[in-house]
PQR file of N, CA, C, O and H, with PARSE charges and radii, in Angstrom:
ATOM      1  N   UNK A   1     172.354  63.825 110.391 -0.4000 1.5000
ATOM      2  CA  UNK A   1     173.043  62.490 110.861 -0.0000 2.0000
ATOM      3  C   UNK A   1     172.381  61.026 110.960  0.5500 1.7000
ATOM      4  O   UNK A   1     172.851  59.932 111.274 -0.5500 1.4000
ATOM      5  N   UNK A   2     171.493  61.321 110.685 -0.4000 1.5000
ATOM      6  CA  UNK A   2     170.297  60.106 110.626 -0.0000 2.0000
ATOM      7  C   UNK A   2     170.467  59.619 110.065  0.5500 1.7000
ATOM      8  O   UNK A   2     170.813  58.460 110.291 -0.5500 1.4000
ATOM      9  H   UNK A   2     171.112  62.210 110.429  0.4000 1.0000
ATOM     10  N   UNK A   3     170.296  60.392 108.264 -0.4000 1.5000
ATOM     11  CA  UNK A   3     170.394  59.199 107.145 -0.0000 2.0000
ATOM     12  C   UNK A   3     171.762  58.734 107.323  0.5500 1.7000
ATOM     13  O   UNK A   3     171.635  57.545 107.032 -0.5500 1.4000
ATOM     14  H   UNK A   3     170.015  61.334 108.080  0.4000 1.0000
ATOM     15  N   UNK A   4     173.087  58.920 107.638 -0.4000 1.5000
ATOM     16  CA  UNK A   4     174.207  57.430 107.624 -0.0000 2.0000
ATOM     17  C   UNK A   4     173.299  56.559 108.359  0.5500 1.7000
ATOM     18  O   UNK A   4     172.264  56.611 107.695 -0.5500 1.4000
ATOM     19  H   UNK A   4     173.191  59.886 107.874  0.4000 1.0000
ATOM     20  N   UNK A   5     173.130  55.908 109.200 -0.4000 1.5000
ATOM     21  CA  UNK A   5     172.313  54.543 109.855 -0.0000 2.0000
ATOM     22  C   UNK A   5     170.889  53.905 109.144  0.5500 1.7000
ATOM     23  O   UNK A   5     170.521  52.735 109.255 -0.5500 1.4000
ATOM     24  H   UNK A   5     173.972  55.866 109.739  0.4000 1.0000
ATOM     25  N   UNK A   6     170.106  55.119 108.292 -0.4000 1.5000
ATOM     26  CA  UNK A   6     168.955  55.182 108.021 -0.0000 2.0000
ATOM     27  C   UNK A   6     168.907  53.636 107.201  0.5500 1.7000
ATOM     28  O   UNK A   6     169.587  53.814 106.191 -0.5500 1.4000
ATOM     29  H   UNK A   6     170.405  56.069 108.202  0.4000 1.0000
ATOM     30  N   UNK A   7     168.519  52.546 107.204 -0.4000 1.5000
ATOM     31  CA  UNK A   7     168.599  51.785 105.902 -0.0000 2.0000
ATOM     32  C   UNK A   7     168.255  51.844 105.057  0.5500 1.7000
ATOM     33  O   UNK A   7     167.070  52.150 104.929 -0.5500 1.4000
ATOM     34  H   UNK A   7     167.967  52.401 108.024  0.4000 1.0000
ATOM     35  N   UNK A   8     169.043  51.595 103.957 -0.4000 1.5000
ATOM     36  CA  UNK A   8     168.325  52.717 102.473 -0.0000 2.0000
ATOM     37  C   UNK A   8     168.527  51.445 101.267  0.5500 1.7000
ATOM     38  O   UNK A   8     169.676  51.126 100.960 -0.5500 1.4000
ATOM     39  H   UNK A   8     170.005  51.346 104.061  0.4000 1.0000
ATOM     40  N   UNK A   9     167.224  50.689 100.556 -0.4000 1.5000
ATOM     41  CA  UNK A   9     166.667  49.913  99.928 -0.0000 2.0000
ATOM     42  C   UNK A   9     167.716  49.581  98.636  0.5500 1.7000
ATOM     43  O   UNK A   9     168.848  50.034  98.801 -0.5500 1.4000
ATOM     44  H   UNK A   9     166.292  50.949 100.805  0.4000 1.0000
ATOM     45  N   UNK A  10     167.475  48.828  97.340 -0.4000 1.5000
ATOM     46  CA  UNK A  10     168.755  48.831  96.767 -0.0000 2.0000
ATOM     47  C   UNK A  10     168.120  49.516  95.532  0.5500 1.7000
ATOM     48  O   UNK A  10     166.934  49.292  95.290 -0.5500 1.4000
ATOM     49  H   UNK A  10     166.555  48.460  97.205  0.4000 1.0000
ATOM     50  N   UNK A  11     168.756  50.238  94.836 -0.4000 1.5000
ATOM     51  CA  UNK A  11     168.624  50.857  93.786 -0.0000 2.0000
ATOM     52  C   UNK A  11     167.200  50.285  92.640  0.5500 1.7000
ATOM     53  O   UNK A  11     166.247  50.925  92.196 -0.5500 1.4000
ATOM     54  H   UNK A  11     169.719  50.420  95.032  0.4000 1.0000
ATOM     55  N   UNK A  12     167.624  48.760  92.448 -0.4000 1.5000
ATOM     56  CA  UNK A  12     166.746  47.988  91.871 -0.0000 2.0000
ATOM     57  C   UNK A  12     165.131  47.799  92.075  0.5500 1.7000
ATOM     58  O   UNK A  12     164.191  47.795  91.279 -0.5500 1.4000
ATOM     59  H   UNK A  12     168.399  48.240  92.809  0.4000 1.0000
ATOM     60  N   UNK A  13     165.243  47.620  93.723 -0.4000 1.5000
ATOM     61  CA  UNK A  13     163.869  47.859  94.470 -0.0000 2.0000
ATOM     62  C   UNK A  13     163.153  49.000  94.094  0.5500 1.7000
ATOM     63  O   UNK A  13     161.931  48.957  94.238 -0.5500 1.4000
ATOM     64  H   UNK A  13     166.007  47.623  94.369  0.4000 1.0000
ATOM     65  N   UNK A  14     163.730  50.136  93.584 -0.4000 1.5000
ATOM     66  CA  UNK A  14     163.282  51.064  94.096 -0.0000 2.0000
ATOM     67  C   UNK A  14     161.795  51.122  92.163  0.5500 1.7000
ATOM     68  O   UNK A  14     162.081  50.633  91.070 -0.5500 1.4000
ATOM     69  H   UNK A  14     164.722  50.171  93.467  0.4000 1.0000
ATOM     70  N   UNK A  15     160.847  51.642  92.410 -0.4000 1.5000
ATOM     71  CA  UNK A  15     159.704  51.755  91.363 -0.0000 2.0000
ATOM     72  C   UNK A  15     159.881  52.481  90.096  0.5500 1.7000
ATOM     73  O   UNK A  15     159.259  52.255  89.059 -0.5500 1.4000
ATOM     74  H   UNK A  15     160.614  52.040  93.298  0.4000 1.0000
ATOM     75  N   UNK A  16     160.753  53.340  90.271 -0.4000 1.5000
ATOM     76  CA  UNK A  16     161.216  53.912  88.904 -0.0000 2.0000
ATOM     77  C   UNK A  16     162.352  52.894  88.697  0.5500 1.7000
ATOM     78  O   UNK A  16     161.752  51.924  89.160 -0.5500 1.4000
ATOM     79  H   UNK A  16     161.259  53.523  91.114  0.4000 1.0000
ATOM     80  N   UNK A  17     163.097  52.590  88.475 -0.4000 1.5000
ATOM     81  CA  UNK A  17     164.056  51.440  87.781 -0.0000 2.0000
ATOM     82  C   UNK A  17     163.067  50.356  87.607  0.5500 1.7000
ATOM     83  O   UNK A  17     163.362  49.629  86.659 -0.5500 1.4000
ATOM     84  H   UNK A  17     163.584  53.378  88.099  0.4000 1.0000
ATOM     85  N   UNK A  18     161.925  50.003  88.261 -0.4000 1.5000
ATOM     86  CA  UNK A  18     161.254  48.938  87.350 -0.0000 2.0000
ATOM     87  C   UNK A  18     160.309  49.388  86.354  0.5500 1.7000
ATOM     88  O   UNK A  18     159.944  48.435  85.664 -0.5500 1.4000
ATOM     89  H   UNK A  18     161.685  50.594  89.031  0.4000 1.0000
ATOM     90  N   UNK A  19     159.867  50.298  86.078 -0.4000 1.5000
ATOM     91  CA  UNK A  19     159.673  51.512  84.891 -0.0000 2.0000
ATOM     92  C   UNK A  19     160.178  51.572  84.113  0.5500 1.7000
ATOM     93  O   UNK A  19     159.664  51.590  82.994 -0.5500 1.4000
ATOM     94  H   UNK A  19     160.163  51.071  86.638  0.4000 1.0000
ATOM     95  N   UNK A  20     161.443  51.633  84.335 -0.4000 1.5000
ATOM     96  CA  UNK A  20     162.826  52.527  84.073 -0.0000 2.0000
ATOM     97  C   UNK A  20     163.141  50.949  82.648  0.5500 1.7000
ATOM     98  O   UNK A  20     163.495  50.858  81.473 -0.5500 1.4000
ATOM     99  H   UNK A  20     161.860  51.619  85.243  0.4000 1.0000
ATOM    100  N   UNK A  21     162.700  49.977  83.836 -0.4000 1.5000
ATOM    101  CA  UNK A  21     163.126  48.977  82.771 -0.0000 2.0000
ATOM    102  C   UNK A  21     161.861  48.285  81.620  0.5500 1.7000
ATOM    103  O   UNK A  21     162.074  47.812  80.504 -0.5500 1.4000
ATOM    104  H   UNK A  21     162.412  50.050  84.791  0.4000 1.0000
ATOM    105  N   UNK A  22     160.967  48.381  82.105 -0.4000 1.5000
ATOM    106  CA  UNK A  22     160.358  48.111  81.652 -0.0000 2.0000
ATOM    107  C   UNK A  22     159.708  49.078  79.988  0.5500 1.7000
ATOM    108  O   UNK A  22     159.017  48.612  79.082 -0.5500 1.4000
ATOM    109  H   UNK A  22     160.794  48.766  83.012  0.4000 1.0000
ATOM    110  N   UNK A  23     160.332  50.638  80.152 -0.4000 1.5000
ATOM    111  CA  UNK A  23     160.257  51.537  78.803 -0.0000 2.0000
ATOM    112  C   UNK A  23     161.638  51.056  77.876  0.5500 1.7000
ATOM    113  O   UNK A  23     161.779  50.767  76.688 -0.5500 1.4000
ATOM    114  H   UNK A  23     160.893  51.016  80.888  0.4000 1.0000
ATOM    115  N   UNK A  24     162.922  51.148  79.479 -0.4000 1.5000
ATOM    116  CA  UNK A  24     163.403  49.930  78.192 -0.0000 2.0000
ATOM    117  C   UNK A  24     163.053  49.061  76.935  0.5500 1.7000
ATOM    118  O   UNK A  24     163.050  49.185  75.710 -0.5500 1.4000
ATOM    119  H   UNK A  24     162.808  51.383  80.444  0.4000 1.0000
ATOM    120  N   UNK A  25     162.675  47.847  78.152 -0.4000 1.5000
ATOM    121  CA  UNK A  25     161.837  47.160  77.006 -0.0000 2.0000
ATOM    122  C   UNK A  25     161.338  47.204  75.778  0.5500 1.7000
ATOM    123  O   UNK A  25     161.825  47.436  74.671 -0.5500 1.4000
ATOM    124  H   UNK A  25     162.677  47.746  79.147  0.4000 1.0000
ATOM    125  N   UNK A  26     159.969  46.862  76.286 -0.4000 1.5000
ATOM    126  CA  UNK A  26     159.377  48.068  75.315 -0.0000 2.0000
ATOM    127  C   UNK A  26     159.917  49.209  73.841  0.5500 1.7000
ATOM    128  O   UNK A  26     159.692  49.172  72.631 -0.5500 1.4000
ATOM    129  H   UNK A  26     159.574  46.674  77.185  0.4000 1.0000
ATOM    130  N   UNK A  27     160.606  50.021  74.628 -0.4000 1.5000
ATOM    131  CA  UNK A  27     161.568  50.342  73.546 -0.0000 2.0000
ATOM    132  C   UNK A  27     162.366  49.247  72.428  0.5500 1.7000
ATOM    133  O   UNK A  27     162.291  49.601  71.251 -0.5500 1.4000
ATOM    134  H   UNK A  27     160.788  50.051  75.611  0.4000 1.0000
ATOM    135  N   UNK A  28     162.984  48.184  72.657 -0.4000 1.5000
ATOM    136  CA  UNK A  28     164.226  47.648  72.477 -0.0000 2.0000
ATOM    137  C   UNK A  28     162.810  46.709  71.262  0.5500 1.7000
ATOM    138  O   UNK A  28     162.799  46.530  70.044 -0.5500 1.4000
ATOM    139  H   UNK A  28     163.045  47.896  73.612  0.4000 1.0000
ATOM    140  N   UNK A  29     161.721  46.292  72.465 -0.4000 1.5000
ATOM    141  CA  UNK A  29     160.541  45.594  71.152 -0.0000 2.0000
ATOM    142  C   UNK A  29     160.538  46.241  69.567  0.5500 1.7000
ATOM    143  O   UNK A  29     160.920  45.869  68.457 -0.5500 1.4000
ATOM    144  H   UNK A  29     161.729  46.438  73.454  0.4000 1.0000
ATOM    145  N   UNK A  30     159.780  47.600  70.235 -0.4000 1.5000
ATOM    146  CA  UNK A  30     159.775  48.862  69.342 -0.0000 2.0000
ATOM    147  C   UNK A  30     160.927  48.916  67.880  0.5500 1.7000
ATOM    148  O   UNK A  30     160.782  48.906  66.658 -0.5500 1.4000
ATOM    149  H   UNK A  30     159.470  47.902  71.137  0.4000 1.0000
ATOM    150  N   UNK A  31     162.120  48.980  68.870 -0.4000 1.5000
ATOM    151  CA  UNK A  31     163.439  49.333  67.882 -0.0000 2.0000
ATOM    152  C   UNK A  31     163.479  47.767  66.819  0.5500 1.7000
ATOM    153  O   UNK A  31     163.819  47.751  65.636 -0.5500 1.4000
ATOM    154  H   UNK A  31     162.237  48.988  69.863  0.4000 1.0000
ATOM    155  N   UNK A  32     163.140  46.840  67.446 -0.4000 1.5000
ATOM    156  CA  UNK A  32     163.135  45.464  66.471 -0.0000 2.0000
ATOM    157  C   UNK A  32     162.124  45.609  65.335  0.5500 1.7000
ATOM    158  O   UNK A  32     162.361  45.746  64.135 -0.5500 1.4000
ATOM    159  H   UNK A  32     162.865  46.852  68.408  0.4000 1.0000
ATOM    160  N   UNK A  33     161.375  45.572  65.735 -0.4000 1.5000
ATOM    161  CA  UNK A  33     159.639  45.828  64.910 -0.0000 2.0000
ATOM    162  C   UNK A  33     159.985  46.499  64.071  0.5500 1.7000
ATOM    163  O   UNK A  33     159.867  46.088  62.917 -0.5500 1.4000
ATOM    164  H   UNK A  33     161.182  45.461  66.710  0.4000 1.0000
ATOM    165  N   UNK A  34     160.454  47.577  64.288 -0.4000 1.5000
ATOM    166  CA  UNK A  34     161.010  48.713  63.116 -0.0000 2.0000
ATOM    167  C   UNK A  34     161.724  47.896  61.512  0.5500 1.7000
ATOM    168  O   UNK A  34     161.454  47.503  60.377 -0.5500 1.4000
ATOM    169  H   UNK A  34     160.550  47.910  65.226  0.4000 1.0000
ATOM    170  N   UNK A  35     163.043  48.095  62.785 -0.4000 1.5000
ATOM    171  CA  UNK A  35     163.875  46.874  61.961 -0.0000 2.0000
ATOM    172  C   UNK A  35     163.178  45.750  60.719  0.5500 1.7000
ATOM    173  O   UNK A  35     163.036  45.608  59.504 -0.5500 1.4000
ATOM    174  H   UNK A  35     163.262  48.414  63.707  0.4000 1.0000
ATOM    175  N   UNK A  36     162.867  45.064  62.152 -0.4000 1.5000
ATOM    176  CA  UNK A  36     162.381  43.816  61.016 -0.0000 2.0000
ATOM    177  C   UNK A  36     161.227  44.186  59.729  0.5500 1.7000
ATOM    178  O   UNK A  36     161.227  43.727  58.587 -0.5500 1.4000
ATOM    179  H   UNK A  36     162.982  45.179  63.139  0.4000 1.0000
ATOM    180  N   UNK A  37     160.291  45.145  60.330 -0.4000 1.5000
ATOM    181  CA  UNK A  37     159.376  46.032  59.003 -0.0000 2.0000
ATOM    182  C   UNK A  37     160.543  46.262  57.671  0.5500 1.7000
ATOM    183  O   UNK A  37     160.651  45.647  56.611 -0.5500 1.4000
ATOM    184  H   UNK A  37     160.291  45.518  61.258  0.4000 1.0000
ATOM    185  N   UNK A  38     161.567  47.753  58.398 -0.4000 1.5000
ATOM    186  CA  UNK A  38     162.347  48.159  57.146 -0.0000 2.0000
ATOM    187  C   UNK A  38     163.389  47.174  56.385  0.5500 1.7000
ATOM    188  O   UNK A  38     163.929  47.329  55.289 -0.5500 1.4000
ATOM    189  H   UNK A  38     161.480  48.253  59.259  0.4000 1.0000
ATOM    190  N   UNK A  39     163.495  46.150  57.281 -0.4000 1.5000
ATOM    191  CA  UNK A  39     163.814  44.765  56.197 -0.0000 2.0000
ATOM    192  C   UNK A  39     163.567  44.195  55.401  0.5500 1.7000
ATOM    193  O   UNK A  39     164.251  43.814  54.450 -0.5500 1.4000
ATOM    194  H   UNK A  39     163.057  46.024  58.171  0.4000 1.0000
ATOM    195  N   UNK A  40     161.757  43.916  55.843 -0.4000 1.5000
ATOM    196  CA  UNK A  40     161.377  43.208  54.586 -0.0000 2.0000
ATOM    197  C   UNK A  40     160.343  44.269  53.690  0.5500 1.7000
ATOM    198  O   UNK A  40     159.517  43.755  52.936 -0.5500 1.4000
ATOM    199  H   UNK A  40     161.201  44.226  56.615  0.4000 1.0000
ATOM    200  N   UNK A  41     160.432  45.810  53.811 -0.4000 1.5000
ATOM    201  CA  UNK A  41     160.248  46.351  53.133 -0.0000 2.0000
ATOM    202  C   UNK A  41     161.181  46.609  51.724  0.5500 1.7000
ATOM    203  O   UNK A  41     160.747  46.536  50.575 -0.5500 1.4000
ATOM    204  H   UNK A  41     161.103  46.227  54.424  0.4000 1.0000
ATOM    205  N   UNK A  42     162.913  47.008  52.224 -0.4000 1.5000
ATOM    206  CA  UNK A  42     163.658  46.738  51.382 -0.0000 2.0000
ATOM    207  C   UNK A  42     164.252  46.037  50.352  0.5500 1.7000
ATOM    208  O   UNK A  42     165.057  46.310  49.461 -0.5500 1.4000
ATOM    209  H   UNK A  42     163.265  47.068  53.158  0.4000 1.0000
ATOM    210  N   UNK A  43     163.453  44.758  50.821 -0.4000 1.5000
ATOM    211  CA  UNK A  43     163.427  43.794  49.836 -0.0000 2.0000
ATOM    212  C   UNK A  43     162.456  44.026  49.008  0.5500 1.7000
ATOM    213  O   UNK A  43     162.536  44.243  47.799 -0.5500 1.4000
ATOM    214  H   UNK A  43     162.799  44.536  51.544  0.4000 1.0000
ATOM    215  N   UNK A  44     161.382  43.971  49.783 -0.4000 1.5000
ATOM    216  CA  UNK A  44     160.110  44.425  48.406 -0.0000 2.0000
ATOM    217  C   UNK A  44     160.623  44.914  47.227  0.5500 1.7000
ATOM    218  O   UNK A  44     160.916  44.284  46.211 -0.5500 1.4000
ATOM    219  H   UNK A  44     161.317  43.796  50.765  0.4000 1.0000
ATOM    220  N   UNK A  45     160.727  46.391  47.509 -0.4000 1.5000
ATOM    221  CA  UNK A  45     161.145  47.652  46.877 -0.0000 2.0000
ATOM    222  C   UNK A  45     162.011  47.924  46.998  0.5500 1.7000
ATOM    223  O   UNK A  45     162.270  49.054  47.412 -0.5500 1.4000
ATOM    224  H   UNK A  45     160.489  46.902  48.335  0.4000 1.0000
ATOM    225  N   UNK A  46     162.829  47.130  46.732 -0.4000 1.5000
ATOM    226  CA  UNK A  46     164.772  46.982  46.034 -0.0000 2.0000
ATOM    227  C   UNK A  46     165.243  48.125  46.692  0.5500 1.7000
ATOM    228  O   UNK A  46     164.774  49.141  47.205 -0.5500 1.4000
ATOM    229  H   UNK A  46     162.618  46.213  46.395  0.4000 1.0000
ATOM    230  N   UNK A  47     166.802  47.382  46.415 -0.4000 1.5000
ATOM    231  CA  UNK A  47     168.021  48.785  46.823 -0.0000 2.0000
ATOM    232  C   UNK A  47     168.434  49.594  46.224  0.5500 1.7000
ATOM    233  O   UNK A  47     169.448  50.265  46.413 -0.5500 1.4000
ATOM    234  H   UNK A  47     167.183  46.557  45.999  0.4000 1.0000
ATOM    235  N   UNK A  48     167.337  49.641  45.042 -0.4000 1.5000
ATOM    236  CA  UNK A  48     167.810  51.086  44.093 -0.0000 2.0000
ATOM    237  C   UNK A  48     166.966  51.799  44.460  0.5500 1.7000
ATOM    238  O   UNK A  48     167.370  52.927  44.743 -0.5500 1.4000
ATOM    239  H   UNK A  48     166.513  49.095  44.889  0.4000 1.0000
ATOM    240  N   UNK A  49     165.706  51.589  44.609 -0.4000 1.5000
ATOM    241  CA  UNK A  49     164.497  52.664  44.434 -0.0000 2.0000
ATOM    242  C   UNK A  49     165.070  53.331  46.568  0.5500 1.7000
ATOM    243  O   UNK A  49     164.973  54.536  46.804 -0.5500 1.4000
ATOM    244  H   UNK A  49     165.377  50.673  44.379  0.4000 1.0000
ATOM    245  N   UNK A  50     165.468  52.556  47.489 -0.4000 1.5000
ATOM    246  CA  UNK A  50     165.879  52.295  48.496 -0.0000 2.0000
ATOM    247  C   UNK A  50     166.799  54.115  48.311  0.5500 1.7000
ATOM    248  O   UNK A  50     166.615  55.251  48.748 -0.5500 1.4000
ATOM    249  H   UNK A  50     165.547  51.578  47.297  0.4000 1.0000
ATOM    250  N   UNK A  51     167.746  53.442  47.442 -0.4000 1.5000
ATOM    251  CA  UNK A  51     169.113  54.594  47.930 -0.0000 2.0000
ATOM    252  C   UNK A  51     169.108  55.303  47.044  0.5500 1.7000
ATOM    253  O   UNK A  51     170.165  55.923  46.929 -0.5500 1.4000
ATOM    254  H   UNK A  51     167.896  52.519  47.087  0.4000 1.0000
ATOM    255  N   UNK A  52     167.833  55.671  45.793 -0.4000 1.5000
ATOM    256  CA  UNK A  52     167.006  56.788  45.734 -0.0000 2.0000
ATOM    257  C   UNK A  52     166.925  57.154  46.741  0.5500 1.7000
ATOM    258  O   UNK A  52     167.787  57.782  47.355 -0.5500 1.4000
ATOM    259  H   UNK A  52     166.974  55.168  45.887  0.4000 1.0000
ATOM    260  N   UNK A  53     165.498  56.720  47.244 -0.4000 1.5000
ATOM    261  CA  UNK A  53     164.979  57.428  48.365 -0.0000 2.0000
ATOM    262  C   UNK A  53     165.633  58.171  49.123  0.5500 1.7000
ATOM    263  O   UNK A  53     165.146  59.298  49.214 -0.5500 1.4000
ATOM    264  H   UNK A  53     164.798  56.210  46.744  0.4000 1.0000
ATOM    265  N   UNK A  54     166.576  57.992  49.727 -0.4000 1.5000
ATOM    266  CA  UNK A  54     167.686  58.214  50.901 -0.0000 2.0000
ATOM    267  C   UNK A  54     168.333  58.982  49.810  0.5500 1.7000
ATOM    268  O   UNK A  54     167.776  60.079  49.860 -0.5500 1.4000
ATOM    269  H   UNK A  54     166.972  57.077  49.653  0.4000 1.0000
ATOM    270  N   UNK A  55     169.112  59.003  48.954 -0.4000 1.5000
ATOM    271  CA  UNK A  55     170.063  60.112  48.320 -0.0000 2.0000
ATOM    272  C   UNK A  55     168.817  61.315  48.817  0.5500 1.7000
ATOM    273  O   UNK A  55     168.693  61.762  49.958 -0.5500 1.4000
ATOM    274  H   UNK A  55     169.565  58.112  48.914  0.4000 1.0000
ATOM    275  N   UNK A  56     168.074  61.626  47.758 -0.4000 1.5000
ATOM    276  CA  UNK A  56     166.954  62.553  47.857 -0.0000 2.0000
ATOM    277  C   UNK A  56     166.555  63.199  48.809  0.5500 1.7000
ATOM    278  O   UNK A  56     166.335  64.407  48.724 -0.5500 1.4000
ATOM    279  H   UNK A  56     168.175  61.263  46.832  0.4000 1.0000
ATOM    280  N   UNK A  57     166.346  62.331  50.168 -0.4000 1.5000
ATOM    281  CA  UNK A  57     165.952  63.482  51.483 -0.0000 2.0000
ATOM    282  C   UNK A  57     167.184  63.793  51.639  0.5500 1.7000
ATOM    283  O   UNK A  57     167.373  64.948  52.022 -0.5500 1.4000
ATOM    284  H   UNK A  57     166.524  61.350  50.237  0.4000 1.0000
ATOM    285  N   UNK A  58     167.959  63.241  51.494 -0.4000 1.5000
ATOM    286  CA  UNK A  58     170.019  64.222  52.331 -0.0000 2.0000
ATOM    287  C   UNK A  58     169.600  65.572  51.251  0.5500 1.7000
ATOM    288  O   UNK A  58     169.031  66.555  51.725 -0.5500 1.4000
ATOM    289  H   UNK A  58     167.805  62.303  51.183  0.4000 1.0000
ATOM    290  N   UNK A  59     169.979  65.490  49.626 -0.4000 1.5000
ATOM    291  CA  UNK A  59     169.744  65.737  48.774 -0.0000 2.0000
ATOM    292  C   UNK A  59     168.444  67.597  49.454  0.5500 1.7000
ATOM    293  O   UNK A  59     168.742  68.736  49.092 -0.5500 1.4000
ATOM    294  H   UNK A  59     170.442  64.691  49.241  0.4000 1.0000
ATOM    295  N   UNK A  60     167.444  67.347  50.198 -0.4000 1.5000
ATOM    296  CA  UNK A  60     166.669  68.170  50.081 -0.0000 2.0000
ATOM    297  C   UNK A  60     167.066  68.752  50.900  0.5500 1.7000
ATOM    298  O   UNK A  60     167.330  69.949  50.784 -0.5500 1.4000
ATOM    299  H   UNK A  60     167.203  66.422  50.492  0.4000 1.0000
ATOM    300  N   UNK A  61     167.328  67.672  52.624 -0.4000 1.5000
ATOM    301  CA  UNK A  61     168.017  68.443  53.644 -0.0000 2.0000
ATOM    302  C   UNK A  61     168.907  69.080  53.750  0.5500 1.7000
ATOM    303  O   UNK A  61     169.015  69.891  54.670 -0.5500 1.4000
ATOM    304  H   UNK A  61     167.114  66.700  52.719  0.4000 1.0000
ATOM    305  N   UNK A  62     170.190  68.821  52.446 -0.4000 1.5000
ATOM    306  CA  UNK A  62     171.208  69.451  52.049 -0.0000 2.0000
ATOM    307  C   UNK A  62     170.791  71.312  51.477  0.5500 1.7000
ATOM    308  O   UNK A  62     171.281  72.420  51.693 -0.5500 1.4000
ATOM    309  H   UNK A  62     170.102  68.162  51.699  0.4000 1.0000
ATOM    310  N   UNK A  63     169.611  70.754  50.665 -0.4000 1.5000
ATOM    311  CA  UNK A  63     169.491  72.549  50.323 -0.0000 2.0000
ATOM    312  C   UNK A  63     168.637  73.543  50.958  0.5500 1.7000
ATOM    313  O   UNK A  63     168.565  74.754  50.748 -0.5500 1.4000
ATOM    314  H   UNK A  63     169.212  69.853  50.490  0.4000 1.0000
ATOM    315  N   UNK A  64     167.973  72.761  51.816 -0.4000 1.5000
ATOM    316  CA  UNK A  64     166.901  73.806  52.850 -0.0000 2.0000
ATOM    317  C   UNK A  64     168.570  73.884  54.464  0.5500 1.7000
ATOM    318  O   UNK A  64     168.389  74.633  55.424 -0.5500 1.4000
ATOM    319  H   UNK A  64     168.032  71.777  51.986  0.4000 1.0000
ATOM    320  N   UNK A  65     169.741  73.130  54.381 -0.4000 1.5000
ATOM    321  CA  UNK A  65     170.142  73.637  55.091 -0.0000 2.0000
ATOM    322  C   UNK A  65     171.198  74.924  54.765  0.5500 1.7000
ATOM    323  O   UNK A  65     171.638  75.769  55.545 -0.5500 1.4000
ATOM    324  H   UNK A  65     169.887  72.522  53.601  0.4000 1.0000
ATOM    325  N   UNK A  66     171.472  74.720  53.075 -0.4000 1.5000
ATOM    326  CA  UNK A  66     171.554  76.401  52.427 -0.0000 2.0000
ATOM    327  C   UNK A  66     171.110  77.404  52.622  0.5500 1.7000
ATOM    328  O   UNK A  66     171.463  78.578  52.738 -0.5500 1.4000
ATOM    329  H   UNK A  66     171.115  74.034  52.441  0.4000 1.0000
ATOM    330  N   UNK A  67     169.783  76.490  52.669 -0.4000 1.5000
ATOM    331  CA  UNK A  67     168.485  77.959  52.682 -0.0000 2.0000
ATOM    332  C   UNK A  67     168.652  78.597  53.837  0.5500 1.7000
ATOM    333  O   UNK A  67     168.928  79.796  53.864 -0.5500 1.4000
ATOM    334  H   UNK A  67     169.496  75.536  52.576  0.4000 1.0000
ATOM    335  N   UNK A  68     168.476  77.738  55.112 -0.4000 1.5000
ATOM    336  CA  UNK A  68     168.557  78.472  56.122 -0.0000 2.0000
ATOM    337  C   UNK A  68     169.591  79.431  56.173  0.5500 1.7000
ATOM    338  O   UNK A  68     169.466  80.640  56.368 -0.5500 1.4000
ATOM    339  H   UNK A  68     168.252  76.764  55.091  0.4000 1.0000
ATOM    340  N   UNK A  69     171.066  78.509  55.900 -0.4000 1.5000
ATOM    341  CA  UNK A  69     172.121  79.799  55.627 -0.0000 2.0000
ATOM    342  C   UNK A  69     172.341  80.739  55.339  0.5500 1.7000
ATOM    343  O   UNK A  69     172.951  81.549  56.036 -0.5500 1.4000
ATOM    344  H   UNK A  69     171.168  77.527  55.742  0.4000 1.0000
ATOM    345  N   UNK A  70     171.815  80.981  53.958 -0.4000 1.5000
ATOM    346  CA  UNK A  70     171.622  82.156  53.767 -0.0000 2.0000
ATOM    347  C   UNK A  70     170.850  82.895  53.920  0.5500 1.7000
ATOM    348  O   UNK A  70     171.060  84.083  53.675 -0.5500 1.4000
ATOM    349  H   UNK A  70     171.318  80.323  53.392  0.4000 1.0000
ATOM    350  N   UNK A  71     169.575  82.401  54.423 -0.4000 1.5000
ATOM    351  CA  UNK A  71     168.918  83.399  55.355 -0.0000 2.0000
ATOM    352  C   UNK A  71     169.453  84.065  56.219  0.5500 1.7000
ATOM    353  O   UNK A  71     169.646  85.277  56.118 -0.5500 1.4000
ATOM    354  H   UNK A  71     169.404  81.436  54.621  0.4000 1.0000
ATOM    355  N   UNK A  72     169.847  83.192  57.435 -0.4000 1.5000
ATOM    356  CA  UNK A  72     170.775  84.145  58.509 -0.0000 2.0000
ATOM    357  C   UNK A  72     171.697  85.763  58.340  0.5500 1.7000
ATOM    358  O   UNK A  72     171.588  86.862  58.885 -0.5500 1.4000
ATOM    359  H   UNK A  72     169.690  82.208  57.518  0.4000 1.0000
ATOM    360  N   UNK A  73     172.888  85.002  56.963 -0.4000 1.5000
ATOM    361  CA  UNK A  73     173.299  85.960  56.542 -0.0000 2.0000
ATOM    362  C   UNK A  73     173.317  87.156  56.040  0.5500 1.7000
ATOM    363  O   UNK A  73     174.306  87.863  55.846 -0.5500 1.4000
ATOM    364  H   UNK A  73     172.977  84.110  56.520  0.4000 1.0000
ATOM    365  N   UNK A  74     171.534  87.532  55.694 -0.4000 1.5000
ATOM    366  CA  UNK A  74     171.229  88.295  54.839 -0.0000 2.0000
ATOM    367  C   UNK A  74     170.167  89.089  55.565  0.5500 1.7000
ATOM    368  O   UNK A  74     169.586  90.010  54.991 -0.5500 1.4000
ATOM    369  H   UNK A  74     170.731  86.958  55.852  0.4000 1.0000
TER
END
C-alpha cells in the first residue's frame, strides 16, 4: 500500500535508461561506420566480384545446410 503513495522517478532519469541510450548511440555510430566502409570497399572491388562473393557464401551455406539435414536423417 505504501508503494502507491511513494513518488517514483521518470524512466528517463533511471541510470539504466541512460546506459541504454549510450549503447544505442554507440551501436548506431558503429553501424554507420561499417556501412560506409562496405560502401567504399564495394566501389573499390567492383560489383561483379561482390556478387560472386555473395553467391559463393550463399551456396556454401546451402551446401552446409543440406549436409546437416542429411546427417540428421541418417
